[in-house]
C-alpha positions as semicolon CSV with decimal commas, in nm:
position;residue;x (nm);y (nm);z (nm)
1;M;18,715;6,696;-18,958
2;T;18,608;6,334;-18,950
3;K;18,873;6,259;-18,690
4;T;18,723;6,507;-18,449
5;A;18,367;6,401;-18,527
6;Y;18,434;6,038;-18,440
7;A;18,697;6,087;-18,175
8;A;18,606;5,960;-17,833
9;T;18,509;6,241;-17,605
10;Q;18,681;6,242;-17,275
11;N;18,444;6,330;-16,995
12;T;18,570;6,336;-16,643
13;V;18,334;6,170;-16,402
14;R;18,288;6,407;-16,113
15;T;18,147;6,278;-15,790
16;P;17,969;6,502;-15,541
17;R;18,260;6,446;-15,302
18;G;18,507;6,548;-15,574
19;I;18,308;6,861;-15,650
20;E;18,304;6,950;-15,279
21;Y;18,679;6,894;-15,261
22;E;18,741;7,119;-15,561
23;A;18,524;7,395;-15,412
24;F;18,712;7,379;-15,082
25;A;19,048;7,372;-15,261
26;R;18,966;7,673;-15,478
27;I;18,834;7,882;-15,189
28;T;19,111;7,778;-14,952
29;H;19,369;7,881;-15,211
30;R;19,200;8,221;-15,241
31;L;19,199;8,262;-14,863
32;K;19,571;8,182;-14,845
33;S;19,679;8,399;-15,135
34;S;19,473;8,700;-15,027
35;A;19,603;8,672;-14,670
36;E;19,961;8,665;-14,798
37;K;19,901;8,996;-14,973
38;G;19,785;9,152;-14,647
39;R;19,581;9,467;-14,606
40;N;19,697;9,598;-14,944
41;E;19,449;9,362;-15,108
42;F;19,174;9,370;-14,847
43;G;18,905;9,351;-15,118
44;Q;19,037;9,014;-15,232
45;L;19,039;8,886;-14,875
46;A;18,682;9,007;-14,820
47;Q;18,574;8,831;-15,141
48;A;18,746;8,508;-15,036
49;I;18,580;8,527;-14,693
50;H;18,244;8,583;-14,861
51;E;18,292;8,279;-15,086
52;N;18,398;8,067;-14,790
53;R;18,086;8,173;-14,601
54;Q;17,871;8,084;-14,901
55;L;18,028;7,738;-14,920
56;W;17,974;7,675;-14,551
57;T;17,616;7,805;-14,573
58;L;17,545;7,552;-14,849
59;L;17,695;7,274;-14,639
60;A;17,493;7,378;-14,335
61;A;17,170;7,381;-14,534
62;D;17,254;7,038;-14,674
63;V;17,327;6,877;-14,338
64;A;17,020;7,041;-14,182
65;A;16,792;6,876;-14,437
66;A;16,601;6,577;-14,304
67;E;16,686;6,370;-14,612
68;N;17,062;6,409;-14,564
69;G;17,210;6,060;-14,538
70;L;17,510;6,142;-14,317
71;P;17,514;6,015;-13,959
72;A;17,356;6,260;-13,713
73;G;17,682;6,316;-13,523
74;L;17,873;6,409;-13,837
75;R;17,592;6,637;-13,948
76;A;17,603;6,813;-13,611
77;R;17,981;6,860;-13,630
78;I;17,958;7,005;-13,981
79;F;17,687;7,243;-13,867
80;Y;17,901;7,348;-13,571
81;L;18,192;7,418;-13,809
82;Y;17,957;7,630;-14,019
83;E;17,867;7,837;-13,712
84;F;18,231;7,868;-13,609
85;T;18,357;7,967;-13,954
86;N;18,079;8,222;-13,991
87;Q;18,165;8,379;-13,655
88;H;18,542;8,360;-13,708
89;S;18,509;8,522;-14,051
90;R;18,406;8,843;-13,878
91;K;18,729;8,835;-13,678
92;V;18,933;8,783;-13,994
93;L;18,778;9,089;-14,153
94;K;18,905;9,290;-13,854
95;D;19,242;9,111;-13,834
96;P;19,355;8,931;-14,154
97;D;19,624;8,748;-13,955
98;E;19,343;8,529;-13,817
99;V;19,269;8,371;-14,158
100;G;19,490;8,070;-14,079
101;V;19,216;7,914;-13,868
102;L;18,975;7,913;-14,164
103;V;19,245;7,765;-14,387
104;E;19,312;7,490;-14,130
105;I;18,944;7,400;-14,103
106;N;18,900;7,386;-14,479
107;T;19,218;7,181;-14,517
108;A;19,096;6,931;-14,257
109;V;18,766;6,896;-14,442
110;M;18,953;6,846;-14,769
111;R;19,164;6,576;-14,604
112;G;18,847;6,401;-14,490
113;L;18,690;6,425;-14,834
114;R;19,003;6,282;-14,994
115;Q;19,026;5,994;-14,745
116;K;18,660;5,903;-14,808
117;A;18,717;5,911;-15,184
118;E;19,026;5,690;-15,158
119;A;18,842;5,442;-14,935
120;A;18,553;5,416;-15,181
């Protein structure tokens, strides 16, 4: 008991960028796996689309805030991607074969988040 009481706790330091990356990775994985199952698991695809929309809505609200520190051009591009993913999500709900576009966008964002983290 004393070993566990005095043992060093191991806390992982999570940066905002790392948290964003994990959220994108989790949702992108759900998009991929539900698309692979096809129309048989349409409920899972709809849930993954919903979660992706929620993530992009949070990002859009963040970049629309006046106190956001990102450059204006990057903020505008992120907001445009929010609008595109929201609109394209409707198409995916009609035709699940279209989910690849959302996966590609999320993967590109994840790549950017990883590059920024490695540069820092």
